[in-house]
VONULUM-863783 format. One line per 3 residues: number of its first residue (from 1); their letters; for each residue x, y, z of C-alpha. Coordinates in steps of 0.2 Angstrom, whole numbers, padded with zeros to 4 digits. Layout:
<fivexs>
NUM) A) X Y Z | ...
</fivexs>
This chain:
<fivexs>
1) PQP) -0024 0079 0063 | -0009 0077 0074 | -0008 0069 0091
4) KNK) -0012 0081 0105 | 0004 0092 0110 | 0015 0082 0098
7) VIF) 0021 0084 0080 | 0025 0069 0069 | 0039 0071 0056
10) PPP) 0041 0059 0041 | 0056 0048 0042 | 0071 0056 0034
13) PPP) 0079 0044 0021 | 0097 0039 0024 | 0106 0051 0012
16) RHA) 0121 0039 0011 | 0115 0025 -0001 | 0122 0009 0003
19) KDS) 0132 0016 0018 | 0129 0016 0036 | 0119 0031 0044
22) LVP) 0129 0046 0051 | 0116 0052 0064 | 0104 0043 0075
25) HHG) 0089 0050 0065 | 0093 0043 0048 | 0079 0031 0042
28) TLL) 0068 0033 0057 | 0050 0039 0061 | 0051 0053 0074
31) RVS) 0039 0061 0086 | 0044 0078 0091 | 0036 0087 0106
34) ADG) 0026 0103 0103 | 0040 0114 0111 | 0054 0105 0101
37) SKT) 0063 0100 0117 | 0061 0081 0115 | 0062 0069 0100
40) DIL) 0057 0050 0101 | 0061 0037 0089 | 0045 0027 0085
43) ATG) 0052 0015 0072 | 0067 0012 0062 | 0073 0003 0046
46) FRA) 0067 0015 0033 | 0076 0018 0017 | 0068 0032 0007
49) ANG) 0051 0036 0014 | 0040 0048 0006 | 0025 0052 0017
52) VCL) 0017 0047 0034 | -0002 0043 0036 | -0008 0045 0054
55) NPD) -0022 0032 0057 | -0037 0035 0067 | -0031 0023 0080
58) GTF) -0014 0032 0082 | -0004 0020 0072 | 0005 0025 0056
61) IVT) 0007 0020 0038 | 0024 0024 0030 | 0029 0021 0012
64) DQE) 0047 0016 0007 | 0056 0013 -0010 | 0065 -0001 -0018
67) GHW) 0084 -0002 -0015 | 0097 -0009 -0004 | 0089 -0021 0008
70) NPK) 0072 -0017 0000 | 0068 -0029 -0014 | 0053 -0019 -0019
73) NRI) 0043 -0004 -0014 | 0034 -0007 0002 | 0019 -0001 0012
76) NWV) 0022 -0001 0031 | 0009 -0001 0045 | 0019 0006 0060
79) SGE) 0013 0004 0078 | 0026 0016 0085 | 0034 0004 0097
82) GPN) 0051 0012 0097 | 0068 0009 0089 | 0066 -0010 0089
85) EFF) 0051 -0009 0078 | 0062 -0012 0062 | 0057 -0012 0044
88) GNI) 0072 -0019 0035 | 0085 -0006 0030 | 0101 -0011 0039
91) YGY) 0109 0005 0033 | 0097 0016 0043 | 0100 0020 0061
94) SPV) 0093 0006 0072 | 0099 -0006 0086 | 0094 -0020 0075
97) TDT) 0109 -0028 0066 | 0102 -0045 0061 | 0100 -0046 0042
100) ADS) 0088 -0060 0042 | 0070 -0057 0036 | 0063 -0063 0052
103) AMK) 0072 -0049 0061 | 0061 -0036 0052 | 0043 -0032 0052
106) NPL) 0034 -0037 0036 | 0025 -0023 0026 | 0007 -0023 0022
109) CWI) 0013 -0027 0005 | 0027 -0027 -0007 | 0024 -0017 -0023
112) TNQ) 0032 -0021 -0040 | 0040 -0006 -0049 | 0029 -0010 -0064
115) FDR) 0013 -0008 -0053 | 0019 0008 -0043 | 0037 0013 -0045
118) SPS) 0036 0025 -0031 | 0022 0026 -0018 | 0021 0043 -0009
121) ELL) 0008 0046 0005 | -0008 0036 0010 | -0024 0044 0017
124) WVP) -0041 0038 0022 | -0057 0043 0013 | -0068 0051 0027
127) KDA) -0084 0041 0031 | -0094 0057 0027 | -0085 0061 0011
130) KWG) -0094 0062 -0006 | -0085 0046 -0013 | -0100 0035 -0011
133) SLN) -0095 0016 -0009 | -0077 0021 -0007 | -0080 0031 0009
136) GQL) -0070 0025 0023 | -0057 0017 0012 | -0038 0018 0012
139) LNL) -0030 0026 -0003 | -0012 0026 -0009 | -0005 0041 -0020
142) SYG) 0009 0038 -0032 | 0023 0049 -0035 | 0031 0038 -0048
145) YGK) 0016 0036 -0060 | 0004 0050 -0055 | -0010 0038 -0050
148) IYV) -0021 0034 -0035 | -0024 0017 -0028 | -0037 0009 -0016
151) VPH) -0028 -0002 -0003 | -0039 -0017 0002 | -0032 -0026 0017
154) EKI) -0036 -0036 0032 | -0030 -0037 0050 | -0023 -0053 0057
157) GNH) -0018 -0052 0075 | -0007 -0036 0076 | -0002 -0037 0058
160) RQG) -0010 -0030 0042 | -0009 -0038 0025 | -0016 -0033 0008
163) GLC) -0013 -0025 -0008 | -0016 -0011 -0020 | -0028 -0008 -0035
166) EIP) -0027 0006 -0047 | -0042 0018 -0047 | -0047 0020 -0066
169) LKQ) -0042 0038 -0068 | -0032 0048 -0081 | -0014 0049 -0075
172) FPT) -0010 0065 -0067 | 0004 0075 -0077 | 0015 0076 -0062
175) GIM) 0019 0064 -0047 | 0005 0065 -0034 | 0013 0066 -0016
178) RGR) 0000 0073 -0004 | -0019 0073 -0003 | -0033 0079 0008
181) FHP) -0052 0078 0007 | -0061 0095 0009 | -0073 0095 0023
184) GDG) -0085 0107 0013 | -0087 0098 -0004 | -0081 0081 0002
187) QLY) -0070 0079 -0013 | -0051 0075 -0014 | -0038 0088 -0017
190) GCG) -0020 0082 -0022 | -0004 0090 -0026 | 0013 0085 -0031
193) MFA) 0029 0088 -0041 | 0042 0080 -0052 | 0061 0079 -0047
196) WAG) 0068 0062 -0053 | 0063 0044 -0056 | 0045 0047 -0061
199) TQR) 0036 0045 -0078 | 0025 0060 -0075 | 0036 0075 -0077
202) KAG) 0027 0091 -0076 | 0035 0102 -0063 | 0020 0102 -0051
205) GFY) 0002 0103 -0050 | -0014 0105 -0039 | -0029 0094 -0043
208) RIR) -0047 0091 -0038 | -0053 0073 -0039 | -0072 0071 -0039
211) KLD) -0082 0054 -0038 | -0094 0053 -0052 | -0111 0046 -0050
214) KPA) -0107 0028 -0057 | -0100 0012 -0049 | -0082 0012 -0044
217) NLP) -0081 -0007 -0046 | -0065 -0008 -0035 | -0060 -0021 -0021
220) TQI) -0062 -0014 -0004 | -0056 -0029 0006 | -0045 -0044 0003
223) EAS) -0045 -0059 0015 | -0034 -0074 0013 | -0036 -0091 0022
226) KNT) -0032 -0109 0019 | -0036 -0112 0001 | -0047 -0097 -0001
229) VTL) -0046 -0078 -0006 | -0061 -0067 -0003 | -0063 -0051 -0011
232) TLS) -0076 -0038 -0006 | -0081 -0026 -0020 | -0087 -0008 -0018
235) DEV) -0102 -0011 -0030 | -0114 -0025 -0034 | -0108 -0038 -0048
238) DEN) -0118 -0047 -0061 | -0117 -0064 -0053 | -0116 -0073 -0071
241) SVK) -0099 -0065 -0073 | -0092 -0073 -0057 | -0084 -0089 -0063
244) PDS) -0066 -0096 -0061 | -0060 -0091 -0078 | -0065 -0073 -0074
247) FCI) -0049 -0072 -0063 | -0031 -0076 -0064 | -0019 -0077 -0049
250) KAW) 0000 -0077 -0051 | 0013 -0077 -0037 | 0032 -0074 -0036
253) DLK) 0046 -0074 -0024 | 0058 -0060 -0019 | 0075 -0060 -0011
256) RTK) 0080 -0047 0001 | 0099 -0043 0001 | 0111 -0029 0002
259) NYG) 0110 -0027 -0016 | 0098 -0015 -0025 | 0081 -0023 -0027
262) SKH) 0076 -0040 -0033 | 0071 -0049 -0048 | 0056 -0061 -0047
265) FNE) 0059 -0079 -0043 | 0048 -0095 -0044 | 0035 -0086 -0054
268) REW) 0019 -0097 -0055 | 0001 -0097 -0059 | -0012 -0104 -0046
271) EIS) -0027 -0113 -0052 | -0044 -0107 -0046 | -0056 -0121 -0044
274) SAT) -0071 -0112 -0040 | -0078 -0094 -0038 | -0094 -0090 -0028
277) ING) -0103 -0074 -0024 | -0113 -0068 -0009 | -0118 -0050 -0010
280) KKI) -0103 -0040 -0014 | -0091 -0054 -0008 | -0082 -0065 -0020
283) TLT) -0074 -0081 -0013 | -0061 -0090 -0024 | -0055 -0107 -0020
286) VPD) -0036 -0108 -0023 | -0029 -0126 -0019 | -0011 -0121 -0020
289) LEP) -0013 -0104 -0010 | 0002 -0101 0002 | 0010 -0086 0010
292) TWG) 0020 -0076 -0004 | 0028 -0059 -0005 | 0022 -0056 -0022
295) MSI) 0005 -0060 -0029 | -0007 -0053 -0042 | -0026 -0055 -0045
298) DLK) -0032 -0051 -0062 | -0051 -0050 -0063 | -0064 -0047 -0077
301) LTD) -0081 -0044 -0071 | -0098 -0036 -0076 | -0107 -0024 -0064
304) RSG) -0126 -0024 -0062 | -0128 -0010 -0075 | -0120 -0022 -0088
307) QAY) -0104 -0013 -0089 | -0089 -0024 -0091 | -0073 -0020 -0082
310) QRL) -0055 -0026 -0078 | -0045 -0023 -0062 | -0028 -0029 -0056
313) IHN) -0023 -0031 -0038 | -0005 -0033 -0032 | -0004 -0040 -0014
316) SIF) 0006 -0050 -0002 | 0001 -0064 0010 | 0011 -0067 0025
319) ELP) -0001 -0077 0036 | -0015 -0089 0031 | -0027 -0091 0046
322) Q) -0035 -0109 0046
</fivexs>
């Protein structure tokens, strides 16, 4: 749905790579009035966005791609405050000229190329869909790999932080760029195409994705606090499989510069001193936990039916509540 009497346009990527914008709409999220007489800039600093999700509360989620001033791909939660809500790309149109990281709004998470080389659009699973324990969750579609991810996250103040976890599906033969849930059958329908910089190279396709009658075994929320990471899972877990060596947490740093992308710096593995479970919530004690742009959580668990599974989360932590 669109806001009443308004049309939302995706942010057009700056066509001049590593050069300044030419027009005052390059790299911006725009709101255009229904009659086309007025255009407002809701946010700036995007590089090569591929899709806009309109959230139920009127905010937006905009994806962006690795490149100049973008060390990795990023998922951006946008409030729509205006031109000074800036997401990092100095070459886009914006009143912000400060190149410091503190001058930009952090993303929900940074995403490595290996995990999703090109995110496209996000969408919400309706609460009355036929996706069972994933109803109400946020999904990310991948143009680069033809995959779908669940997006566990948390809200701290006015900022969201979290990550992605791949839904275990066969890869689509083309990049998935747009998706909608059908109000009749409650299932997801997705479409996409291939043009460049993707692994799934079929020219295009239209697909239905049905939820099978078995556990999804996916993280639906991730919360970080002092020395602690808490994961909420979609389905019940065999409690005997929840132990510290069932998990592996790694972290790394990125450097945002005018250069294209960033390698990983200061790669390290964090000790997990304890793992406890309460219902579907698993709490990991991580003594060295600290804010980090790059982080992965590898988990190997068994569900209540005895089915063993492995999941990998890539996420970011920008703030640790006490």
